[in-house]
N, C-alpha and C positions, 0 to 999 in steps of 0.2 A: 753327630752334631753339626758336622759341615753341611750335610744335606739339608738339615732343619734351617740352618742359617740361610743357605742359598735358596730354599723354598720360601722363607719369609721375605727375602730381598726381591724375589720374583713376584711375591704377592703385593709389594708396595710400589712396583714399578709404575703402574699407571697413576697413582695418586702423586707419586714424585714428579712425573712428567706434566701433570697439570699445575703443580705448584711451580715448577720452573716456568711454565708459560705465564702464570701470574707474575713472576718476576720481572717479565719484560715491560710491565707498567712502570718500572723504575726508569727506564729510558724516556718515557713521556714525562716523568717527574723531573728528570735533569733539564728537559726543555721547558720545564715549568707550564706544560699544558693541562697538567693535573697538579695538585699541591706538591711542593717540593719534598715534603716529608715522606711521600710515598717512595722516594728513592731507596728506602730501607727495604723495600720489597725484594730487592736483589738478594737478600738473605735467603729467599725461597729457592734459590739455585742450589744451595749447599746440600739438602737431603739427596737429591739425584746424583750429584757429584760424588758424595760419601758412599752412596749404594753402588754406583758403577766402580769406584775405586776399590771397594772391598771385594768386588767380584773378579778383580784382576789376579793373574797368576803371577807370583812373586819372581819366579825364574824368568818369565816373559817381560816383566817390568824391568829386571836386571839388564836383560838383553837390550830393550828399548833404550835404557839410560846410557848405554854404550855408544849409541848412534848419533852422529852429527845432526841427522834429520830430527832428532828431538832438541838438542841443545840450541841450535841456531835459532828456531822460532820461539823457544821458551825464553832464551835470554833477551831477545830483541822484544818480545811481548812484555816482559817484566819491565824493561827500561822504558818502553813505550808507555805503559801504564803509570810509571813513575812520573814521566813528563806530563802526562795527561793529568794526573792528580796535582802536580805543581801549577798546572794552568788554573786549577781550581783552589789554588792556595792551601793544597792538602786539607781541604774541608772533609770532616769526618765521614759523611754520607758518600761523597765520591770516592774517597780512599777505600771505603768498604766496597763500593761497586767494583773498583778496579781490582782488589784483592780477590773477590769472588768471581769476577771475570776470569782472572788467570787461572784459579783453581778449577773452574768449570771447564774452560777451553782445554786446559792441560789434560784433565781426566777424560773428556769426551772426545777430544780430537787426537792429542799427541800420545795419549797411552792407549788408544782404542785398539791398537795391534796387540796389546797385552791381554785383551778379553779372550780368553780361550774357552768360551762357552761351547758346549758341544753343538747346539743347534747352529751357532754362527759358523762353525767350522764346516759342518755338513751341508749348510744351506747354500744353494747356488743362487738365490734371489739377492739382487744388490739393493733392493729398496728398503731393507730392514732399518737402517739408520740414516739413509742419505737425507730424508726429509729433516731430520734433526740437525745434520751437519750443514745442510744448506741454510737453514734458519739461524744458525750460529754465525755463518759466514756473512749473511745478509745483515744481521744485527751488528756485528763487528764493522762491517763497511758503513753502516748507518751512523754508528756512534763516531767513528773516526772521521767521516765526512762532516758530522754536526760540529765537532771539535775544530776540524780544520777551518771551516768557513765561519766560525764564531757564532753559531746559531744557539748554543747554550748561553742563557743569559749571565750566568755566574762564571763563565769561562773567560779568563783574560790572559793574554800571552804574557808571560814573564820573560825578561831578558837578564841572563846571567853573563858576568864577564868572567872569563877564564884567563888566569896568568900561569903560564907554564915556561920555566926558565926565562928566556928572552922573548918569548912569543905571547901575544895577547889575542884573545878571541872572544866572540860574543855567541852565546847560544839562546835560541828562543824556544820555549818549552812546547809551543804548538807545532812548530816546524819539526822539532826533534820527535815529538809523538807521532806525526804524520809519517816522517821517514822510517822510524822504527817499526811501526805497525804494518808497514808494506810487506816486511818479510813473513810474519805469521799469516797474512792474508793470502800470499802466494802459496805457502805450505798447506793452508786449509784447502785452497782450489786443488792442489795436487793430491791431497787426501781424498777429496770428493770424487775426482776423476779415477783414483785408484780403486775406491770402493765400488 
């Protein structure tokens, strides 16, 4: 049964990759270069992420989850996406975009070491997934830069005041998004160099 499931997952690998590429149109929709409703195309990232996650070895995932190299970029990426979503007033399409970005990046980048596929272990070629990783990195850089420089029409910086004991502070959502997304970007660069 396991071999049949793995065979099926291998058969749908190419269609899932093409669907993920179609999901990149959602970035153009956020910039309103195409109709904003196409932001929902980011849902097409989900089949590939689920396919990859189902191929991960559970013992290897457990070991990866014990590493600080997983939790630092994951937690900062989640917080960065929260602040990015707050910049869009938690509008449903961008909130979905953020959540699916976190899922896709977590499975494709942070849990990639848990994929114990025989071909990947025996393979000495490093180009198997590097193109995918570089495209995820460039897409993340592009979205972060577009949010930072205010090039998404619906993105507005929100200012929240924080009162803690006798201290008062202000937090801007775009600034926090940029600062927090720098950590996952550095870890992605490290992962690409490592592969």
